[in-house]
N, C-alpha and C positions, 0 to 999 in steps of 0.2 A: 504493500500500500504506500509506503513512504517513497519507494523508488518510482512508482507510477505517478505520484503527485509531485515528484521532484521537491520534496519537503525537507527543510532543515529541521523542522520540529518532528520528533519521533511519534510513532503511533503505538497504541496498545495492541492494535490488530482486531478491534471489535467491529463487526459488520454494522452497516447503517441501520438495518431493521432492529437490531438489538439495542443500538444507541437510542433510537426513538422510543422503544418499549421501556428501557431503563429510565429515560428522561421523564416519561409520563408518570412512572411510579415515584420517582424522586419529587416531582413537582406536586404530588398529592399532599405533601407535608409543607409545601411552601405557602406562606401567607402573602397574598397579593394586596398588601395594605395600602400602598400609595405608589403613584407613578414614579416619584423621585427615588423611593427605595428600590423599586423594581429596576430602574435604570442603573443604579449603583451596583446592584447585585449582578446584573447581566455583565457589566464591565469588570466587576471583580472576578467573575468566572473567566471572562475573556482574557484579561491581562494576567491572571494568575495561572493560566493553563501551562502545563509542561508537555502535555501530549495533545495531538491534534483533535482527538475525539472530545476533549474537554471544551474546545472551542465550538464543536458541533453542538454540545449541550448548551452552551451559552446562546447560540443561535436559536435552539429549540425553546429556551426560556423566553427569548424575545418574541417568539411566535405563538406562545401559549394563548389559547382562546380567552382565558381569564384575564389576560392583559389587554384585551381588545379596547377597553376604554382609555388605555394609556397610549394608544397609537395616535399621537398628535404631533404637531410640529416640534414640540419639546423633545420628542424622541429622535429627531433627525440628527442632532450632534452625536448621539450615541452610535447611530448607524454609520455616520461619517467616520467616527473613530475606528469602528470595526473594519470598515472598508479600507481605510488608509493603513492601519496597522496589520490587517490580515493580508492584504496585497497579493492575493492569489485567487484564481478563478473559482475554486470550490466554495470559498467563503463569499466572495464578492457577488457572484451570480445569484446565489440563494437570497442574499439580502436585497440586491437590486430588484430582482423580479417579483419578490413577494412582499418585502417590507416597504421598500420605496414605492413600489407600484400601488400598494394599499394607501400610502400617504398621498400619492398623487391623485388617486381617485377621490379621496375624502377632502383634500385641501388643494384643489387644482391651481389656484392663483399663486399662493406662496411657493408651492412645490415647483411650479413651472419656472418661476424666477430662479430658484435654487438649481434646478437641473440645467438650465441655460448657462448659469454661472459655472457649474461643474464641468460642463462640456467644453469650456474654453480654458480651463485651468491647467496647471502643470502636471497634476497627478493623473497618471494614466488610468488608474482603477476608478477614480471618480468620473472620468470621461466615459469609461466603459459602462459604469452604472447608469449614467444619464441616458445612454443609448438603449439600455436593456430594461429600464424601469417600466416600459409599456409592453413588454414582450407578450403578456397575456391579455391585452386589451382588445384584440380583434377589430371588429367594426367600430369600436369606441376609441381607437387610437387617434390621438391628436397628431395628425400628420405634420402640421406646421412645426410643432415642438420636436417631433422625431427627426425631421429633416434638418432642423436648426441644430440639433445635437450632433448630427453627423458632420455638419459643415466644417467645423474646425479640425476634424481628423481625416478628412477625405484624402489628403496627401500624405498621411502618416505611413511610415514603413513598419510601424509596430504591429506585430502579429495579432495581439489581443484586441487592438482597436479595429483592425481590418476584419477580423473574425466577428466582432460584435456587430459591425455594420451589416455584414452578410447575414448573420443569424437573425437580427431584428427584421431585415427585409424578407427573409425566408419565412419567418413566422407571420409577418403581415400578409404575405402571399396566400396564406391559408384562407383569408377572408376577402382580400382585395388584390387578386393577382394582376389585374390590368394596371392598377396603380403602381405596383412594383415594376412591371415591365416598362411603364412610362418613365419612372424615376431612373432606372438603369440606363435606358436609351438616352436620357437627357444628361447623364453624368459619365462621359467617357473617361473621366479621371479616376473612377472607381478602380480599386485594385482588382487583379484577376481573382484573388481569393474572395473578396466581397461580392463580385459579380457572379462567380460560380455558386456561392452559397445562396444568393438572392434568387437565382433562376433555377435552382436545383430541381424543383418539382413542377415548374410551370413552363420553362423554356423562354426564349426571347420573344418579343412582340412580333406578330406576323407582319 
């Protein structure tokens, strides 16, 4: 597992289904008393982790249904911390697609501003997160926001950014294939990787 993930942080070797099951059992005794305490505890787990699975548990605590009322803009700095310090796709993609996506759906105006800002910043993982936060939105995707988040990274040589653009477009193609074909045709500067991923299941426009 450590070799596959190219991780400097070691693994216990616990498979993900068992991590989820164990986390649920542990959280039965956790008191969701306040949003502030929950954020502190999530980050304590995160930064105190010595093994990678412990960070998966921190992500699971952040996603617990009993913390639904805590998923406000006040939680964004916590997720930003986890994205920046985690700095690898297994952490970042889970937080971006589920936690940031939920915040964007609930608080579109402030989240839109934040994601636009992240997309232009120096941190690659925040850029990737801004591109992927609408991955599960389908027909409800804010295309203007999505394409604006792509724009600063269209010329990037960074694999994880090129892959994110392609992945986001490929997912969008599930519900809006013609939109994706038009976008790809209008942007010859897209990398080969992004283009292949975007058109993987739909092909180029006729």
